[in-house]
C-alpha positions as CSV (number, residue, x, y, z in Angstrom):
1,M,0.0,0.0,0.0
2,R,1.1,3.5,-0.8
3,R,-0.3,6.4,1.2
4,T,0.4,10.0,0.1
5,T,-0.8,13.3,1.4
6,V,-1.9,16.0,-1.0
7,I,-1.9,19.5,0.5
8,A,-2.5,22.0,-2.2
9,P,-5.1,24.5,-3.5
10,A,-7.8,22.8,-5.6
11,A,-6.4,24.2,-8.8
12,L,-3.0,22.6,-8.2
13,V,-4.2,19.3,-6.8
14,L,-3.7,17.2,-9.9
15,L,-0.2,18.4,-10.3
16,A,0.6,17.9,-6.6
17,A,-1.0,14.4,-6.7
18,T,1.2,13.5,-9.6
19,A,4.3,14.7,-7.9
20,C,3.4,12.5,-4.9
21,G,3.2,9.4,-6.9
22,A,-0.3,9.5,-8.3
23,P,-1.1,7.5,-11.4
24,S,0.1,9.0,-14.7
25,E,-1.9,12.0,-15.9
26,N,-2.0,10.3,-19.3
27,A,-3.8,7.2,-18.0
28,P,-6.8,6.7,-15.7
29,A,-6.2,5.5,-12.1
30,G,-5.6,1.8,-11.9
31,S,-4.7,1.5,-15.7
32,G,-2.1,-1.3,-15.9
33,E,-2.1,-1.4,-12.1
34,D,-3.8,-3.8,-9.6
35,A,-4.0,-1.2,-6.8
36,L,-7.3,0.6,-6.3
37,V,-6.4,4.3,-5.9
38,V,-8.7,5.9,-3.3
39,G,-8.8,9.5,-2.1
40,A,-9.8,10.6,1.4
41,T,-9.6,13.3,4.0
42,A,-7.4,12.2,6.9
43,V,-10.0,11.7,9.6
44,P,-11.9,9.5,9.8
45,A,-11.8,8.3,6.1
46,G,-8.0,8.1,5.8
47,D,-7.8,6.3,9.2
48,L,-10.5,3.8,8.2
49,L,-8.9,3.1,4.8
50,E,-5.6,2.5,6.5
51,F,-7.2,0.1,8.9
52,V,-8.9,-1.8,6.1
53,D,-5.6,-1.9,4.1
54,A,-3.5,-3.1,7.1
55,E,-6.0,-5.6,8.5
56,L,-8.5,-6.8,5.9
57,A,-7.5,-6.0,2.3
58,A,-4.8,-8.7,1.7
59,D,-7.1,-11.5,2.8
60,A,-9.7,-10.1,0.3
61,G,-7.2,-9.9,-2.5
62,L,-7.3,-6.1,-2.6
63,E,-4.4,-3.7,-2.9
64,L,-5.0,-0.1,-2.0
65,E,-3.2,3.1,-2.8
66,I,-4.5,5.9,-0.5
67,H,-4.2,9.6,-1.2
68,E,-5.1,12.1,1.5
69,Y,-6.4,15.5,0.8
70,S,-6.8,18.6,2.9
71,D,-9.9,20.1,1.3
72,Y,-13.3,19.0,-0.1
73,I,-13.0,19.9,-3.8
74,A,-9.7,18.2,-4.7
75,P,-10.7,14.6,-4.1
76,N,-13.7,14.9,-6.4
77,S,-11.7,16.8,-9.0
78,A,-9.1,14.0,-8.9
79,L,-11.8,11.3,-9.2
80,A,-13.5,13.0,-12.1
81,E,-10.2,13.4,-13.9
82,G,-9.3,9.7,-13.5
83,Q,-6.5,10.3,-11.0
84,L,-8.5,8.3,-8.5
85,D,-10.7,5.2,-8.8
86,A,-12.8,6.1,-5.8
87,N,-13.0,8.5,-2.8
88,L,-14.4,8.5,0.7
89,Y,-15.1,11.7,2.6
90,Q,-18.4,13.3,1.5
91,H,-22.2,12.9,1.8
92,E,-24.4,12.5,-1.3
93,P,-25.9,16.1,-1.3
94,F,-22.3,17.4,-1.5
95,L,-21.5,15.0,-4.3
96,Q,-24.5,16.1,-6.3
97,E,-23.6,19.7,-5.8
98,F,-20.2,19.0,-7.2
99,N,-21.6,17.2,-10.2
100,E,-23.9,20.1,-11.0
101,G,-21.2,22.7,-10.6
102,H,-18.4,20.9,-12.4
103,G,-20.3,18.9,-15.1
104,A,-19.0,15.7,-13.5
105,D,-20.7,12.2,-13.4
106,L,-19.7,10.9,-9.9
107,V,-22.0,8.4,-8.2
108,A,-22.5,7.3,-4.6
109,V,-21.7,3.6,-4.5
110,D,-23.2,3.2,-1.0
111,Q,-23.2,4.7,2.5
112,V,-20.3,4.0,5.0
113,Y,-20.6,6.2,8.1
114,L,-22.1,9.4,9.6
115,P,-19.9,12.1,11.0
116,P,-22.4,14.3,12.9
117,L,-22.0,18.1,12.6
118,G,-21.4,20.1,15.7
119,L,-21.4,23.7,17.0
120,Y,-18.2,24.4,18.9
121,S,-17.1,27.2,21.1
122,S,-14.1,28.1,23.2
123,S,-15.9,30.9,25.0
124,V,-19.2,29.5,26.1
125,D,-20.3,26.2,27.6
126,A,-23.9,26.1,26.3
127,V,-26.1,27.4,23.5
128,E,-28.0,29.4,26.0
129,D,-24.8,31.3,26.9
130,L,-24.4,32.8,23.4
131,G,-24.9,36.5,23.8
132,E,-26.8,39.1,21.8
133,G,-25.0,39.6,18.5
134,A,-22.6,36.6,18.9
135,V,-20.6,35.8,15.8
136,V,-21.1,32.3,14.5
137,A,-18.9,30.9,11.7
138,L,-20.4,28.6,9.1
139,P,-19.0,26.4,6.3
140,N,-19.0,28.4,3.1
141,D,-19.9,25.6,0.7
142,P,-23.6,25.7,0.0
143,T,-24.5,22.1,1.0
144,N,-22.7,22.2,4.4
145,E,-23.9,25.8,5.1
146,F,-27.5,24.7,4.6
147,R,-26.8,21.7,6.9
148,A,-25.3,24.1,9.5
149,L,-28.4,26.3,9.3
150,L,-30.6,23.3,9.9
151,L,-28.5,22.5,13.0
152,L,-28.9,26.1,14.3
153,Q,-32.7,25.8,13.7
154,E,-32.8,22.5,15.6
155,G,-31.1,24.2,18.5
156,G,-33.7,27.0,18.6
157,L,-31.2,29.7,17.6
158,I,-32.8,30.6,14.2
159,T,-35.9,29.9,12.2
160,L,-35.7,29.4,8.4
161,A,-38.5,30.6,6.2
162,E,-41.0,27.9,5.3
163,G,-40.0,26.3,2.0
164,T,-36.4,27.2,2.2
165,D,-34.6,25.0,-0.3
166,E,-31.1,23.6,-0.2
167,G,-30.6,24.4,-3.8
168,S,-31.4,28.1,-3.6
169,F,-31.2,29.3,0.0
170,S,-29.3,32.3,1.3
171,L,-28.8,33.8,4.7
172,D,-31.7,36.1,3.9
173,D,-33.9,33.0,4.3
174,I,-33.4,33.3,8.1
175,E,-36.8,34.4,9.2
176,D,-36.2,34.7,12.9
177,N,-32.9,35.4,14.7
178,P,-33.8,36.2,18.3
179,K,-30.2,36.6,19.4
180,D,-29.4,38.7,16.4
181,L,-26.5,36.3,15.6
182,E,-23.9,37.5,13.1
183,F,-22.8,34.9,10.6
184,R,-19.4,34.6,9.1
185,E,-18.8,32.2,6.1
186,V,-15.5,30.4,6.3
187,E,-13.8,27.7,4.3
188,A,-14.6,24.4,6.0
189,A,-10.9,23.5,6.7
190,Q,-10.3,26.8,8.5
191,L,-13.3,26.6,10.8
192,P,-11.4,25.1,13.8
193,R,-8.9,28.0,13.6
194,S,-11.7,30.5,13.5
195,L,-12.8,29.6,17.1
196,D,-10.3,32.1,18.4
197,D,-12.0,34.9,16.4
198,V,-15.7,34.1,16.8
199,D,-18.0,33.1,19.5
200,A,-18.9,29.7,18.0
201,A,-18.3,27.8,14.8
202,I,-20.1,24.9,13.1
203,V,-17.3,22.5,12.3
204,N,-17.4,19.5,10.0
205,N,-16.6,16.3,12.0
206,N,-13.4,15.4,10.1
207,Y,-11.9,18.9,10.7
208,A,-13.0,18.9,14.3
209,Q,-11.3,15.5,14.8
210,E,-8.1,16.7,13.1
211,A,-8.0,19.8,15.4
212,G,-8.4,17.8,18.5
213,L,-11.9,19.0,19.4
214,D,-13.8,16.6,21.6
215,F,-17.2,15.7,20.0
216,E,-18.9,15.5,23.4
217,Q,-17.0,17.9,25.6
218,D,-16.2,20.8,23.2
219,S,-19.5,21.0,21.3
220,I,-22.5,22.9,22.6
221,L,-24.9,21.6,20.0
222,L,-24.9,18.3,18.1
223,E,-26.6,17.1,15.0
224,Q,-29.2,14.3,15.4
225,V,-28.2,11.0,14.0
226,E,-31.6,9.4,13.4
227,G,-32.9,10.1,9.8
228,N,-29.8,12.1,8.9
229,P,-29.3,12.4,5.1
230,Y,-25.7,13.4,5.4
231,V,-24.1,9.9,5.7
232,N,-20.7,9.8,4.0
233,V,-20.5,7.6,1.0
234,L,-17.9,5.7,-1.0
235,A,-18.0,7.5,-4.4
236,A,-16.8,6.5,-7.9
237,R,-17.4,7.6,-11.5
238,A,-20.4,6.3,-13.3
239,D,-18.0,4.5,-15.7
240,N,-16.2,2.6,-13.0
241,A,-18.7,2.2,-10.2
242,D,-19.2,-1.5,-11.1
243,D,-15.4,-2.3,-10.7
244,P,-15.4,-5.4,-8.6
245,R,-12.5,-4.0,-6.6
246,I,-14.8,-1.1,-5.5
247,A,-17.4,-3.7,-4.4
248,T,-14.8,-5.5,-2.4
249,L,-13.7,-2.2,-0.7
250,L,-17.3,-1.3,0.2
251,E,-17.7,-4.8,1.7
252,L,-14.6,-4.3,3.8
253,L,-15.5,-0.7,4.8
254,T,-18.9,-1.9,6.2
255,S,-17.7,-5.1,7.7
256,S,-18.0,-6.0,11.4
257,E,-14.3,-5.4,11.8
258,A,-14.4,-1.9,10.3
259,T,-17.5,-1.1,12.3
260,R,-15.7,-2.1,15.5
261,F,-12.7,0.0,14.6
262,L,-14.8,3.1,14.1
263,E,-16.7,2.5,17.4
264,E,-13.5,2.0,19.4
265,E,-11.4,4.6,17.7
266,Y,-14.0,7.4,17.8
267,Q,-16.1,6.5,20.8
268,G,-19.4,7.4,19.3
269,S,-18.4,10.6,17.3
270,I,-18.5,8.6,14.1
271,V,-21.5,6.3,13.5
272,P,-21.0,3.3,11.1
273,V,-23.9,2.6,8.9
274,A,-23.7,-1.1,9.9
275,A,-24.3,0.0,13.6
276,E,-27.4,2.1,12.9
């Protein structure tokens, strides 16, 4: 198994991935190779893939090459361009948003785990303690920003206008904001760092984990798991989704061994689909 880390702006990712040993830019991932090339963010997807590779893949006859990314656009760009065979890090609404915005044809193979979204603060211990005019940072990509607003609504901090739609919403759709909260849109990877500059921030689970934020102790509002549509999926292209190696990887990712790994490693902050 080869594991590489790609840390680069989205526009430079394909060049950076090639420099780090990615498949040739003149051939699709896996061409002439037995290894399945999979992209992921580091936590929990990268950790889960590493566990599968170290403990399960050989017995299943699967060779993995794992590429880690530090943002949300690059893994899909690399997959669409054939630099990857599959990726693991996103929910299906985000995947569909990427397809629409980039003319791609990526597909969700199946669900793997849910990383619940949380509202974090380094200055208050409870939602009720947020003061008048408190500044709250939100993810700036539309799908996760809408998800963040739903979380704030669940917590009684705002009310969205009836009929607000994920595909066309804006902050102007906030109908009621009793604390007169101020919202700051921040690139998702930077949200943990923003906690020193804002009163609270809604942080995607993988970035919260990487920053050492404790899901239970540091969050003041948590997303509900039951009925949540934002389960992370194993994704591929429409033209390779039937690759038997991808089917094998999905089987390993949702196996009892992988489920136990996620439960023990993340102590409830990541919910495997097999455990739901």
